[in-house]
Structure formats: structure tokens, C-alpha cells
All heavy atoms as TSV, in Angstrom:
chain	resi	resn	atom	element	x	y	z
A	1	LYS	N	N	84.527	98.399	95.300
A	1	LYS	CA	C	85.779	98.577	94.589
A	1	LYS	C	C	85.839	99.980	94.016
A	1	LYS	O	O	84.862	100.505	93.527
A	1	LYS	CB	C	85.877	97.584	93.432
A	1	LYS	CG	C	86.082	96.168	93.846
A	1	LYS	CD	C	86.266	95.314	92.616
A	1	LYS	CE	C	86.560	93.901	93.020
A	1	LYS	NZ	N	86.772	93.062	91.853
A	2	ILE	N	N	87.035	100.555	94.075
A	2	ILE	CA	C	87.250	101.852	93.432
A	2	ILE	C	C	88.138	101.595	92.229
A	2	ILE	O	O	89.220	101.046	92.359
A	2	ILE	CB	C	87.910	102.846	94.385
A	2	ILE	CG1	C	86.983	103.138	95.556
A	2	ILE	CG2	C	88.298	104.120	93.658
A	2	ILE	CD1	C	87.581	104.045	96.592
A	3	ASN	N	N	87.636	101.936	91.053
A	3	ASN	CA	C	88.456	101.752	89.851
A	3	ASN	C	C	88.263	102.942	88.922
A	3	ASN	O	O	87.431	103.809	89.166
A	3	ASN	CB	C	88.117	100.436	89.148
A	3	ASN	CG	C	86.657	100.344	88.744
A	3	ASN	OD1	O	85.932	101.313	88.782
A	3	ASN	ND2	N	86.211	99.168	88.369
A	4	LEU	N	N	89.048	102.974	87.900
A	4	LEU	CA	C	88.999	104.049	86.915
A	4	LEU	C	C	89.143	105.426	87.563
A	4	LEU	O	O	88.435	106.369	87.228
A	4	LEU	CB	C	87.694	103.967	86.105
A	4	LEU	CG	C	87.469	102.665	85.328
A	4	LEU	CD1	C	86.118	102.681	84.645
A	4	LEU	CD2	C	88.571	102.438	84.320
A	5	ALA	N	N	90.075	105.549	88.506
A	5	ALA	CA	C	90.259	106.819	89.209
A	5	ALA	C	C	90.599	107.951	88.243
A	5	ALA	O	O	90.291	109.105	88.508
A	5	ALA	CB	C	91.344	106.681	90.265
A	6	GLN	N	N	91.184	107.631	87.100
A	6	GLN	CA	C	91.548	108.672	86.148
A	6	GLN	C	C	90.321	109.428	85.645
A	6	GLN	O	O	90.398	110.596	85.310
A	6	GLN	CB	C	92.316	108.069	84.958
A	6	GLN	CG	C	93.687	107.562	85.316
A	6	GLN	CD	C	93.653	106.213	86.026
A	6	GLN	OE1	O	92.643	105.530	86.059
A	6	GLN	NE2	N	94.761	105.825	86.607
A	7	TRP	N	N	89.173	108.789	85.583
A	7	TRP	CA	C	87.947	109.449	85.136
A	7	TRP	C	C	87.626	110.638	86.024
A	7	TRP	O	O	87.145	111.655	85.568
A	7	TRP	CB	C	86.793	108.447	85.155
A	7	TRP	CG	C	85.490	109.047	84.765
A	7	TRP	CD1	C	85.040	109.245	83.501
A	7	TRP	CD2	C	84.474	109.550	85.628
A	7	TRP	NE1	N	83.797	109.831	83.519
A	7	TRP	CE2	C	83.439	110.023	84.830
A	7	TRP	CE3	C	84.347	109.641	87.011
A	7	TRP	CZ2	C	82.285	110.576	85.349
A	7	TRP	CZ3	C	83.194	110.196	87.530
A	7	TRP	CH2	C	82.186	110.654	86.707
A	8	TRP	N	N	87.913	110.524	87.306
A	8	TRP	CA	C	87.606	111.584	88.267
A	8	TRP	C	C	88.474	112.817	88.055
A	8	TRP	O	O	88.118	113.898	88.508
A	8	TRP	CB	C	87.807	111.063	89.686
A	8	TRP	CG	C	86.659	110.223	90.140
A	8	TRP	CD1	C	86.465	108.905	89.865
A	8	TRP	CD2	C	85.559	110.638	90.916
A	8	TRP	NE1	N	85.308	108.481	90.443
A	8	TRP	CE2	C	84.736	109.523	91.088
A	8	TRP	CE3	C	85.195	111.852	91.492
A	8	TRP	CZ2	C	83.554	109.579	91.806
A	8	TRP	CZ3	C	84.012	111.905	92.211
A	8	TRP	CH2	C	83.208	110.785	92.361
A	9	ASP	N	N	89.601	112.687	87.385
A	9	ASP	CA	C	90.515	113.809	87.213
A	9	ASP	C	C	89.820	115.002	86.567
A	9	ASP	O	O	89.973	116.127	87.011
A	9	ASP	CB	C	91.732	113.368	86.399
A	9	ASP	CG	C	92.826	114.407	86.387
A	9	ASP	OD1	O	92.969	115.118	87.400
A	9	ASP	OD2	O	93.530	114.503	85.380
A	10	LYS	N	N	89.026	114.779	85.538
A	10	LYS	CA	C	88.313	115.876	84.874
A	10	LYS	C	C	87.079	116.288	85.677
A	10	LYS	O	O	86.801	117.464	85.853
A	10	LYS	CB	C	87.918	115.471	83.462
A	10	LYS	CG	C	89.104	115.330	82.542
A	10	LYS	CD	C	88.705	114.937	81.156
A	10	LYS	CE	C	89.952	114.749	80.313
A	10	LYS	NZ	N	89.689	114.241	79.004
A	11	TYR	N	N	86.346	115.327	86.187
A	11	TYR	CA	C	85.110	115.603	86.922
A	11	TYR	C	C	85.383	116.403	88.193
A	11	TYR	O	O	84.642	117.310	88.530
A	11	TYR	CB	C	84.415	114.286	87.274
A	11	TYR	CG	C	83.224	114.433	88.174
A	11	TYR	CD1	C	82.018	114.940	87.684
A	11	TYR	CD2	C	83.295	114.065	89.511
A	11	TYR	CE1	C	80.918	115.075	88.511
A	11	TYR	CE2	C	82.203	114.189	90.338
A	11	TYR	CZ	C	81.010	114.696	89.841
A	11	TYR	OH	O	79.927	114.822	90.662
A	12	ALA	N	N	86.437	116.072	88.880
A	12	ALA	CA	C	86.700	116.656	90.194
A	12	ALA	C	C	87.942	117.538	90.210
A	12	ALA	O	O	88.556	117.718	91.252
A	12	ALA	CB	C	86.838	115.536	91.213
A	13	SER	N	N	88.313	118.115	89.077
A	13	SER	CA	C	89.575	118.855	88.999
A	13	SER	C	C	89.635	120.016	89.997
A	13	SER	O	O	90.690	120.268	90.575
A	13	SER	CB	C	89.833	119.340	87.578
A	13	SER	OG	O	88.785	120.194	87.151
A	14	ASP	N	N	88.523	120.733	90.221
A	14	ASP	CA	C	88.544	121.823	91.191
A	14	ASP	C	C	88.792	121.284	92.595
A	14	ASP	O	O	89.546	121.880	93.368
A	14	ASP	CB	C	87.245	122.622	91.164
A	14	ASP	CG	C	87.117	123.489	89.920
A	14	ASP	OD1	O	88.150	123.800	89.293
A	14	ASP	OD2	O	85.981	123.852	89.574
A	15	SER	N	N	88.156	120.169	92.919
A	15	SER	CA	C	88.386	119.551	94.227
A	15	SER	C	C	89.828	119.102	94.347
A	15	SER	O	O	90.462	119.288	95.397
A	15	SER	CB	C	87.469	118.341	94.424
A	15	SER	OG	O	86.119	118.732	94.444
A	16	PHE	N	N	90.371	118.504	93.289
A	16	PHE	CA	C	91.743	118.016	93.334
A	16	PHE	C	C	92.717	119.174	93.536
A	16	PHE	O	O	93.689	119.055	94.284
A	16	PHE	CB	C	92.087	117.228	92.076
A	16	PHE	CG	C	91.432	115.873	91.995
A	16	PHE	CD1	C	90.572	115.417	92.975
A	16	PHE	CD2	C	91.688	115.045	90.923
A	16	PHE	CE1	C	89.982	114.170	92.902
A	16	PHE	CE2	C	91.112	113.777	90.835
A	16	PHE	CZ	C	90.254	113.348	91.827
A	17	ARG	N	N	92.475	120.304	92.875
A	17	ARG	CA	C	93.333	121.474	93.079
A	17	ARG	C	C	93.249	121.953	94.526
A	17	ARG	O	O	94.251	122.345	95.125
A	17	ARG	CB	C	92.956	122.593	92.107
A	17	ARG	CG	C	93.530	122.387	90.714
A	17	ARG	CD	C	93.381	123.632	89.861
A	17	ARG	NE	N	91.998	123.857	89.427
A	17	ARG	CZ	C	91.423	123.249	88.388
A	17	ARG	NH1	N	92.107	122.375	87.681
A	17	ARG	NH2	N	90.196	123.516	88.047
A	18	PHE	N	N	92.040	121.916	95.096
A	18	PHE	CA	C	91.857	122.296	96.496
A	18	PHE	C	C	92.654	121.367	97.413
A	18	PHE	O	O	93.333	121.824	98.334
A	18	PHE	CB	C	90.375	122.274	96.874
A	18	PHE	CG	C	90.138	122.483	98.341
A	18	PHE	CD1	C	90.222	123.758	98.885
A	18	PHE	CD2	C	89.846	121.418	99.166
A	18	PHE	CE1	C	90.018	123.955	100.242
A	18	PHE	CE2	C	89.635	121.608	100.524
A	18	PHE	CZ	C	89.721	122.877	101.062
A	19	PHE	N	N	92.580	120.047	97.167
A	19	PHE	CA	C	93.328	119.094	97.984
A	19	PHE	C	C	94.832	119.317	97.834
A	19	PHE	O	O	95.565	119.276	98.819
A	19	PHE	CB	C	92.979	117.650	97.613
A	19	PHE	CG	C	91.527	117.297	97.787
A	19	PHE	CD1	C	90.918	116.420	96.925
A	19	PHE	CD2	C	90.764	117.836	98.808
A	19	PHE	CE1	C	89.581	116.069	97.074
A	19	PHE	CE2	C	89.423	117.517	98.969
A	19	PHE	CZ	C	88.827	116.627	98.097
A	20	ASP	N	N	95.282	119.564	96.599
A	20	ASP	CA	C	96.709	119.832	96.362
A	20	ASP	C	C	97.169	121.054	97.161
A	20	ASP	O	O	98.213	121.015	97.817
A	20	ASP	CB	C	96.983	120.071	94.873
A	20	ASP	CG	C	96.865	118.816	94.032
A	20	ASP	OD1	O	96.994	117.702	94.584
A	20	ASP	OD2	O	96.650	118.959	92.814
A	21	SER	N	N	96.392	122.140	97.100
A	21	SER	CA	C	96.787	123.364	97.806
A	21	SER	C	C	96.691	123.180	99.316
A	21	SER	O	O	97.512	123.727	100.060
A	21	SER	CB	C	95.952	124.565	97.344
A	21	SER	OG	O	94.597	124.393	97.683
A	22	SER	N	N	95.713	122.414	99.786
A	22	SER	CA	C	95.593	122.143	101.222
A	22	SER	C	C	96.800	121.361	101.719
A	22	SER	O	O	97.372	121.674	102.769
A	22	SER	CB	C	94.317	121.365	101.524
A	22	SER	OG	O	93.186	122.139	101.247
A	23	LEU	N	N	97.208	120.341	100.960
A	23	LEU	CA	C	98.374	119.544	101.333
A	23	LEU	C	C	99.638	120.408	101.341
A	23	LEU	O	O	100.443	120.342	102.270
A	23	LEU	CB	C	98.525	118.364	100.375
A	23	LEU	CG	C	99.645	117.381	100.686
A	23	LEU	CD1	C	99.364	116.649	101.989
A	23	LEU	CD2	C	99.817	116.392	99.551
A	24	ALA	N	N	99.785	121.252	100.327
A	24	ALA	CA	C	100.951	122.128	100.240
A	24	ALA	C	C	100.998	123.111	101.411
A	24	ALA	O	O	102.077	123.499	101.859
A	24	ALA	CB	C	100.945	122.890	98.913
A	25	ALA	N	N	99.826	123.490	101.932
A	25	ALA	CA	C	99.751	124.430	103.050
A	25	ALA	C	C	99.856	123.720	104.404
A	25	ALA	O	O	99.761	124.357	105.447
A	25	ALA	CB	C	98.446	125.224	102.979
A	26	GLY	N	N	100.015	122.383	104.380
A	26	GLY	CA	C	100.149	121.632	105.621
A	26	GLY	C	C	98.838	121.336	106.316
A	26	GLY	O	O	98.822	120.967	107.492
A	27	LYS	N	N	97.727	121.498	105.604
A	27	LYS	CA	C	96.418	121.221	106.196
A	27	LYS	C	C	96.076	119.742	106.051
A	27	LYS	O	O	96.568	119.072	105.148
A	27	LYS	CB	C	95.345	122.065	105.505
A	27	LYS	CG	C	95.548	123.554	105.677
A	27	LYS	CD	C	94.476	124.322	104.954
A	27	LYS	CE	C	94.686	125.815	105.069
A	27	LYS	NZ	N	93.695	126.565	104.289
A	28	GLU	N	N	95.208	119.263	106.929
A	28	GLU	CA	C	94.767	117.880	106.852
A	28	GLU	C	C	93.645	117.742	105.830
A	28	GLU	O	O	92.824	118.637	105.668
A	28	GLU	CB	C	94.254	117.407	108.207
A	28	GLU	CG	C	95.334	117.223	109.241
A	28	GLU	CD	C	94.806	116.600	110.514
A	28	GLU	OE1	O	93.705	116.015	110.499
A	28	GLU	OE2	O	95.505	116.716	111.531
A	29	ILE	N	N	93.620	116.600	105.154
A	29	ILE	CA	C	92.526	116.265	104.244
A	29	ILE	C	C	91.589	115.355	105.039
A	29	ILE	O	O	92.039	114.350	105.605
A	29	ILE	CB	C	93.047	115.523	102.991
A	29	ILE	CG1	C	94.152	116.319	102.285
A	29	ILE	CG2	C	91.904	115.187	102.041
A	29	ILE	CD1	C	93.722	117.655	101.729
A	30	PRO	N	N	90.293	115.691	105.123
A	30	PRO	CA	C	89.379	114.851	105.895
A	30	PRO	C	C	89.347	113.410	105.383
A	30	PRO	O	O	89.592	113.151	104.204
A	30	PRO	CB	C	88.018	115.513	105.701
A	30	PRO	CG	C	88.331	116.913	105.315
A	30	PRO	CD	C	89.626	116.844	104.550
A	31	MET	N	N	89.038	112.490	106.271
A	31	MET	CA	C	89.001	111.073	105.914
A	31	MET	C	C	87.769	110.746	105.081
A	31	MET	O	O	86.716	111.364	105.227
A	31	MET	CB	C	88.949	110.209	107.177
A	31	MET	CG	C	90.231	110.174	107.952
A	31	MET	SD	S	90.153	109.002	109.318
A	31	MET	CE	C	89.259	109.962	110.519
A	32	THR	N	N	87.916	109.746	104.229
A	32	THR	CA	C	86.783	109.171	103.517
A	32	THR	C	C	86.046	108.262	104.492
A	32	THR	O	O	86.659	107.593	105.314
A	32	THR	CB	C	87.273	108.368	102.301
A	32	THR	OG1	O	87.985	109.259	101.431
A	32	THR	CG2	C	86.121	107.736	101.545
A	33	GLN	N	N	84.719	108.247	104.397
A	33	GLN	CA	C	83.910	107.434	105.296
A	33	GLN	C	C	83.217	106.315	104.528
A	33	GLN	O	O	82.746	106.518	103.407
A	33	GLN	CB	C	82.832	108.283	105.995
A	33	GLN	CG	C	83.359	109.489	106.731
A	33	GLN	CD	C	83.395	110.725	105.859
A	33	GLN	OE1	O	82.526	110.939	105.027
A	33	GLN	NE2	N	84.408	111.549	106.037
A	34	PHE	N	N	83.181	105.152	105.167
A	34	PHE	CA	C	82.522	103.983	104.586
A	34	PHE	C	C	81.573	103.352	105.592
A	34	PHE	O	O	81.834	103.375	106.795
A	34	PHE	CB	C	83.547	102.900	104.209
A	34	PHE	CG	C	84.464	103.262	103.085
A	34	PHE	CD1	C	85.687	103.855	103.327
A	34	PHE	CD2	C	84.095	102.995	101.776
A	34	PHE	CE1	C	86.540	104.184	102.294
A	34	PHE	CE2	C	84.946	103.316	100.731
A	34	PHE	CZ	C	86.162	103.911	100.994
A	35	LEU	N	N	80.495	102.777	105.084
A	35	LEU	CA	C	79.660	101.855	105.858
A	35	LEU	C	C	80.060	100.462	105.437
A	35	LEU	O	O	80.177	100.187	104.240
A	35	LEU	CB	C	78.174	102.047	105.563
A	35	LEU	CG	C	77.477	103.268	106.118
A	35	LEU	CD1	C	76.013	103.277	105.674
A	35	LEU	CD2	C	77.572	103.320	107.630
A	36	LYS	N	N	80.273	99.572	106.395
A	36	LYS	CA	C	80.559	98.174	106.084
A	36	LYS	C	C	79.357	97.380	106.541
A	36	LYS	O	O	79.007	97.352	107.719
A	36	LYS	CB	C	81.818	97.701	106.810
A	36	LYS	CG	C	82.159	96.258	106.495
A	36	LYS	CD	C	83.461	95.846	107.189
A	36	LYS	CE	C	83.824	94.432	106.778
A	36	LYS	NZ	N	83.605	93.474	107.831
A	37	VAL	N	N	78.701	96.739	105.585
A	37	VAL	CA	C	77.534	95.910	105.870
A	37	VAL	C	C	77.889	94.502	105.428
A	37	VAL	O	O	78.007	94.229	104.232
A	37	VAL	CB	C	76.273	96.421	105.140
A	37	VAL	CG1	C	75.075	95.552	105.490
A	37	VAL	CG2	C	76.002	97.877	105.488
A	38	GLY	N	N	78.074	93.607	106.406
A	38	GLY	CA	C	78.560	92.265	106.081
A	38	GLY	C	C	79.959	92.387	105.504
A	38	GLY	O	O	80.857	92.913	106.142
A	39	ASN	N	N	80.131	91.919	104.263
A	39	ASN	CA	C	81.432	92.005	103.588
A	39	ASN	C	C	81.487	93.097	102.534
A	39	ASN	O	O	82.444	93.172	101.769
A	39	ASN	CB	C	81.780	90.654	102.941
A	39	ASN	CG	C	82.050	89.592	103.973
A	39	ASN	OD1	O	82.639	89.868	105.008
A	39	ASN	ND2	N	81.614	88.371	103.707
A	40	ASP	N	N	80.451	93.941	102.464
A	40	ASP	CA	C	80.387	94.990	101.450
A	40	ASP	C	C	80.652	96.358	102.074
A	40	ASP	O	O	80.221	96.642	103.197
A	40	ASP	CB	C	79.006	95.008	100.786
A	40	ASP	CG	C	78.727	93.736	100.023
A	40	ASP	OD1	O	79.629	93.243	99.330
A	40	ASP	OD2	O	77.589	93.227	100.130
A	41	TYR	N	N	81.349	97.197	101.325
A	41	TYR	CA	C	81.667	98.556	101.760
A	41	TYR	C	C	80.938	99.552	100.869
A	41	TYR	O	O	80.910	99.400	99.653
A	41	TYR	CB	C	83.177	98.815	101.659
A	41	TYR	CG	C	83.988	98.037	102.656
A	41	TYR	CD1	C	84.354	96.713	102.410
A	41	TYR	CD2	C	84.397	98.624	103.844
A	41	TYR	CE1	C	85.106	96.000	103.329
A	41	TYR	CE2	C	85.152	97.918	104.768
A	41	TYR	CZ	C	85.501	96.611	104.502
A	41	TYR	OH	O	86.235	95.913	105.415
A	42	TYR	N	N	80.364	100.582	101.484
A	42	TYR	CA	C	79.653	101.629	100.762
A	42	TYR	C	C	80.235	102.976	101.164
A	42	TYR	O	O	80.290	103.304	102.348
A	42	TYR	CB	C	78.159	101.591	101.102
A	42	TYR	CG	C	77.516	100.284	100.748
A	42	TYR	CD1	C	77.438	99.246	101.690
A	42	TYR	CD2	C	77.007	100.062	99.474
A	42	TYR	CE1	C	76.861	98.026	101.368
A	42	TYR	CE2	C	76.432	98.841	99.146
A	42	TYR	CZ	C	76.360	97.839	100.099
A	42	TYR	OH	O	75.798	96.633	99.767
A	43	THR	N	N	80.661	103.758	100.166
A	43	THR	CA	C	81.200	105.084	100.446
A	43	THR	C	C	80.051	106.005	100.819
A	43	THR	O	O	79.067	106.104	100.085
A	43	THR	CB	C	81.913	105.662	99.207
A	43	THR	OG1	O	82.836	104.706	98.719
A	43	THR	CG2	C	82.635	106.941	99.545
A	44	ILE	N	N	80.184	106.683	101.952
A	44	ILE	CA	C	79.145	107.634	102.348
A	44	ILE	C	C	79.675	109.065	102.351
A	44	ILE	O	O	78.929	109.999	102.560
A	44	ILE	CB	C	78.519	107.289	103.718
A	44	ILE	CG1	C	79.579	107.234	104.809
A	44	ILE	CG2	C	77.749	105.993	103.628
A	44	ILE	CD1	C	79.023	107.079	106.201
A	45	GLY	N	N	80.935	109.231	102.105
A	45	GLY	CA	C	81.513	110.569	102.024
A	45	GLY	C	C	82.984	110.489	101.685
A	45	GLY	O	O	83.709	109.708	102.282
A	46	GLY	N	N	83.395	111.268	100.700
A	46	GLY	CA	C	84.814	111.363	100.404
A	46	GLY	C	C	85.286	110.626	99.168
A	46	GLY	O	O	86.456	110.298	99.061
A	47	ARG	N	N	84.390	110.377	98.211
A	47	ARG	CA	C	84.828	109.681	96.998
A	47	ARG	C	C	85.880	110.484	96.242
A	47	ARG	O	O	86.841	109.928	95.721
A	47	ARG	CB	C	83.649	109.363	96.085
A	47	ARG	CG	C	82.762	108.270	96.635
A	47	ARG	CD	C	81.614	107.972	95.725
A	47	ARG	NE	N	80.777	109.166	95.641
A	47	ARG	CZ	C	79.938	109.429	94.660
A	47	ARG	NH1	N	79.807	108.584	93.661
A	47	ARG	NH2	N	79.205	110.508	94.659
A	48	ARG	N	N	85.707	111.792	96.182
A	48	ARG	CA	C	86.717	112.619	95.495
A	48	ARG	C	C	88.043	112.571	96.243
A	48	ARG	O	O	89.109	112.457	95.630
A	48	ARG	CB	C	86.241	114.067	95.383
A	48	ARG	CG	C	85.093	114.229	94.438
A	48	ARG	CD	C	84.662	115.659	94.369
A	48	ARG	NE	N	83.360	115.735	93.738
A	48	ARG	CZ	C	82.794	116.835	93.326
A	48	ARG	NH1	N	83.416	117.992	93.484
A	48	ARG	NH2	N	81.611	116.823	92.771
A	49	ARG	N	N	87.982	112.660	97.570
A	49	ARG	CA	C	89.213	112.579	98.367
A	49	ARG	C	C	89.895	111.236	98.150
A	49	ARG	O	O	91.110	111.163	97.989
A	49	ARG	CB	C	88.908	112.767	99.857
A	49	ARG	CG	C	88.546	114.180	100.215
A	49	ARG	CD	C	88.262	114.278	101.687
A	49	ARG	NE	N	87.134	113.459	102.066
A	49	ARG	CZ	C	85.975	113.920	102.513
A	49	ARG	NH1	N	85.792	115.211	102.655
A	49	ARG	NH2	N	84.999	113.117	102.826
A	50	MET	N	N	89.118	110.148	98.164
A	50	MET	CA	C	89.694	108.814	97.997
A	50	MET	C	C	90.366	108.695	96.630
A	50	MET	O	O	91.481	108.190	96.514
A	50	MET	CB	C	88.628	107.737	98.152
A	50	MET	CG	C	89.148	106.322	97.961
A	50	MET	SD	S	90.463	105.851	99.100
A	50	MET	CE	C	89.534	105.606	100.585
A	51	ASN	N	N	89.718	109.171	95.592
A	51	ASN	CA	C	90.314	109.103	94.258
A	51	ASN	C	C	91.537	110.001	94.146
A	51	ASN	O	O	92.504	109.639	93.485
A	51	ASN	CB	C	89.268	109.441	93.189
A	51	ASN	CG	C	88.406	108.254	92.896
A	51	ASN	OD1	O	88.805	107.357	92.193
A	51	ASN	ND2	N	87.209	108.224	93.474
A	52	TRP	N	N	91.540	111.140	94.810
A	52	TRP	CA	C	92.717	112.005	94.828
A	52	TRP	C	C	93.876	111.270	95.483
A	52	TRP	O	O	94.997	111.301	94.982
A	52	TRP	CB	C	92.384	113.301	95.571
A	52	TRP	CG	C	93.547	114.218	95.745
A	52	TRP	CD1	C	94.077	115.058	94.809
A	52	TRP	CD2	C	94.332	114.378	96.922
A	52	TRP	NE1	N	95.146	115.751	95.345
A	52	TRP	CE2	C	95.313	115.340	96.653
A	52	TRP	CE3	C	94.290	113.815	98.192
A	52	TRP	CZ2	C	96.248	115.746	97.598
A	52	TRP	CZ3	C	95.219	114.222	99.126
A	52	TRP	CH2	C	96.185	115.175	98.827
A	53	HIS	N	N	93.605	110.590	96.605
A	53	HIS	CA	C	94.650	109.803	97.264
A	53	HIS	C	C	95.197	108.727	96.310
A	53	HIS	O	O	96.414	108.548	96.195
A	53	HIS	CB	C	94.112	109.131	98.538
A	53	HIS	CG	C	93.996	110.053	99.700
A	53	HIS	ND1	N	92.791	110.573	100.111
A	53	HIS	CD2	C	94.929	110.549	100.541
A	53	HIS	CE1	C	92.996	111.344	101.164
A	53	HIS	NE2	N	94.285	111.347	101.453
A	54	ILE	N	N	94.312	108.006	95.648
A	54	ILE	CA	C	94.725	106.935	94.740
A	54	ILE	C	C	95.582	107.488	93.606
A	54	ILE	O	O	96.641	106.948	93.289
A	54	ILE	CB	C	93.497	106.187	94.172
A	54	ILE	CG1	C	92.825	105.383	95.298
A	54	ILE	CG2	C	93.881	105.272	93.015
A	54	ILE	CD1	C	91.460	104.839	94.920
A	55	LEU	N	N	95.135	108.587	92.986
A	55	LEU	CA	C	95.881	109.177	91.874
A	55	LEU	C	C	97.266	109.661	92.303
A	55	LEU	O	O	98.172	109.737	91.486
A	55	LEU	CB	C	95.095	110.340	91.265
A	55	LEU	CG	C	93.889	109.936	90.425
A	55	LEU	CD1	C	93.058	111.164	90.072
A	55	LEU	CD2	C	94.315	109.203	89.177
A	56	ASN	N	N	97.415	109.991	93.592
A	56	ASN	CA	C	98.693	110.480	94.104
A	56	ASN	C	C	99.499	109.383	94.798
A	56	ASN	O	O	100.492	109.677	95.465
A	56	ASN	CB	C	98.456	111.658	95.052
A	56	ASN	CG	C	98.087	112.908	94.295
A	56	ASN	OD1	O	98.936	113.526	93.666
A	56	ASN	ND2	N	96.814	113.258	94.306
A	57	GLY	N	N	99.072	108.128	94.641
A	57	GLY	CA	C	99.820	107.000	95.191
A	57	GLY	C	C	99.842	106.956	96.710
A	57	GLY	O	O	100.772	106.411	97.296
A	58	MET	N	N	98.823	107.530	97.336
A	58	MET	CA	C	98.755	107.563	98.796
A	58	MET	C	C	97.877	106.434	99.324
A	58	MET	O	O	96.977	105.962	98.641
A	58	MET	CB	C	98.181	108.905	99.269
A	58	MET	CG	C	98.995	110.093	98.869
A	58	MET	SD	S	98.124	111.590	99.369
A	58	MET	CE	C	99.193	112.840	98.724
A	59	ASP	N	N	98.143	106.031	100.548
A	59	ASP	CA	C	97.340	105.018	101.236
A	59	ASP	C	C	96.701	105.695	102.443
A	59	ASP	O	O	97.278	105.715	103.527
A	59	ASP	CB	C	98.232	103.853	101.658
A	59	ASP	CG	C	97.441	102.704	102.259
A	59	ASP	OD1	O	96.197	102.700	102.154
A	59	ASP	OD2	O	98.073	101.820	102.853
A	60	PRO	N	N	95.510	106.291	102.261
A	60	PRO	CA	C	94.933	107.106	103.322
A	60	PRO	C	C	94.307	106.279	104.445
A	60	PRO	O	O	93.916	105.129	104.258
A	60	PRO	CB	C	93.840	107.891	102.595
A	60	PRO	CG	C	93.376	106.938	101.546
A	60	PRO	CD	C	94.648	106.231	101.095
A	61	THR	N	N	94.215	106.908	105.598
A	61	THR	CA	C	93.416	106.360	106.684
A	61	THR	C	C	91.964	106.670	106.363
A	61	THR	O	O	91.643	107.776	105.944
A	61	THR	CB	C	93.810	107.017	108.026
A	61	THR	OG1	O	95.181	106.755	108.269
A	61	THR	CG2	C	92.964	106.493	109.161
A	62	VAL	N	N	91.089	105.708	106.537
A	62	VAL	CA	C	89.663	105.918	106.291
A	62	VAL	C	C	88.885	105.592	107.555
A	62	VAL	O	O	89.370	104.912	108.455
A	62	VAL	CB	C	89.139	105.062	105.104
A	62	VAL	CG1	C	89.856	105.429	103.824
A	62	VAL	CG2	C	89.270	103.581	105.396
A	63	TRP	N	N	87.670	106.074	107.610
A	63	TRP	CA	C	86.781	105.836	108.730
A	63	TRP	C	C	85.737	104.814	108.281
A	63	TRP	O	O	85.048	105.021	107.283
A	63	TRP	CB	C	86.135	107.132	109.170
A	63	TRP	CG	C	85.227	107.042	110.333
A	63	TRP	CD1	C	85.474	106.415	111.515
A	63	TRP	CD2	C	83.926	107.597	110.455
A	63	TRP	NE1	N	84.409	106.550	112.362
A	63	TRP	CE2	C	83.440	107.291	111.727
A	63	TRP	CE3	C	83.122	108.345	109.598
A	63	TRP	CZ2	C	82.182	107.674	112.177
A	63	TRP	CZ3	C	81.868	108.743	110.050
A	63	TRP	CH2	C	81.413	108.408	111.324
A	64	VAL	N	N	85.627	103.693	108.988
A	64	VAL	CA	C	84.681	102.625	108.629
A	64	VAL	C	C	83.696	102.437	109.773
A	64	VAL	O	O	84.081	102.227	110.919
A	64	VAL	CB	C	85.407	101.288	108.358
A	64	VAL	CG1	C	84.393	100.190	108.055
A	64	VAL	CG2	C	86.394	101.434	107.226
A	65	VAL	N	N	82.393	102.531	109.435
A	65	VAL	CA	C	81.328	102.221	110.381
A	65	VAL	C	C	80.850	100.820	110.052
A	65	VAL	O	O	80.322	100.570	108.966
A	65	VAL	CB	C	80.166	103.244	110.268
A	65	VAL	CG1	C	79.040	102.873	111.226
A	65	VAL	CG2	C	80.670	104.652	110.525
A	66	ASP	N	N	81.083	99.892	110.962
A	66	ASP	CA	C	80.771	98.477	110.739
A	66	ASP	C	C	79.360	98.184	111.247
A	66	ASP	O	O	79.089	98.333	112.444
A	66	ASP	CB	C	81.797	97.607	111.466
A	66	ASP	CG	C	81.724	96.149	111.054
A	66	ASP	OD1	O	80.822	95.773	110.285
A	66	ASP	OD2	O	82.582	95.388	111.523
A	67	LEU	N	N	78.484	97.795	110.337
A	67	LEU	CA	C	77.103	97.438	110.672
A	67	LEU	C	C	76.883	95.970	110.301
A	67	LEU	O	O	76.223	95.667	109.309
A	67	LEU	CB	C	76.122	98.338	109.917
A	67	LEU	CG	C	76.286	99.838	110.156
A	67	LEU	CD1	C	75.425	100.638	109.203
A	67	LEU	CD2	C	75.960	100.194	111.595
A	68	PRO	N	N	77.404	95.025	111.087
A	68	PRO	CA	C	77.375	93.624	110.696
A	68	PRO	C	C	76.002	92.969	110.763
A	68	PRO	O	O	75.778	91.930	110.168
A	68	PRO	CB	C	78.328	92.960	111.685
A	68	PRO	CG	C	78.272	93.842	112.886
A	68	PRO	CD	C	78.072	95.237	112.358
A	69	ASN	N	N	75.056	93.570	111.468
A	69	ASN	CA	C	73.765	92.903	111.700
A	69	ASN	C	C	72.648	93.371	110.781
A	69	ASN	O	O	71.494	93.091	111.039
A	69	ASN	CB	C	73.345	93.107	113.150
A	69	ASN	CG	C	74.301	92.441	114.108
A	69	ASN	OD1	O	74.812	91.371	113.819
A	69	ASN	ND2	N	74.571	93.087	115.221
A	70	LEU	N	N	72.955	94.087	109.725
A	70	LEU	CA	C	71.890	94.534	108.812
A	70	LEU	C	C	71.535	93.467	107.810
A	70	LEU	O	O	72.286	92.697	107.365
A	70	LEU	CB	C	72.319	95.815	108.081
A	70	LEU	CG	C	72.352	97.061	108.929
A	70	LEU	CD1	C	72.791	98.245	108.082
A	70	LEU	CD2	C	71.019	97.374	109.555
């Protein structure tokens, strides 16, 4: 679960400004990556990007690697 996205606003403000300027320039924001093990999801890259999307009311495409047999 991702919650308390507002906490990231201060922690990741430089990253958020970078994402804002990238979006304004028409650049793509890389996808957040997750490992799915059984019914659990683990972020392996892109927590700041994911929280930036949430704070901006976006529903991003994410990359999920499904490892059902672990």
C-alpha cells in the first residue's frame, strides 16, 4: 500500500520539481517497477515517481514482474 504521499512532498521536492519540468517539456516519466510475489507487491524502483503521480491525481502505467512461485 502507498499512503501518506504528502510526506514525500518535502523529502522528494527536488525530484518532484524535476518531474514537473520534465512533464512540462513533454518528456516521459519512467514507470515505477514492482515485484509481485503471491498477492504482495514490492516497489523496486520509482517510489518518488509513484508518489508524484498520486499527488498530481494521475493513474500511471506501472511495470509489474510477477513471481508467483516464490
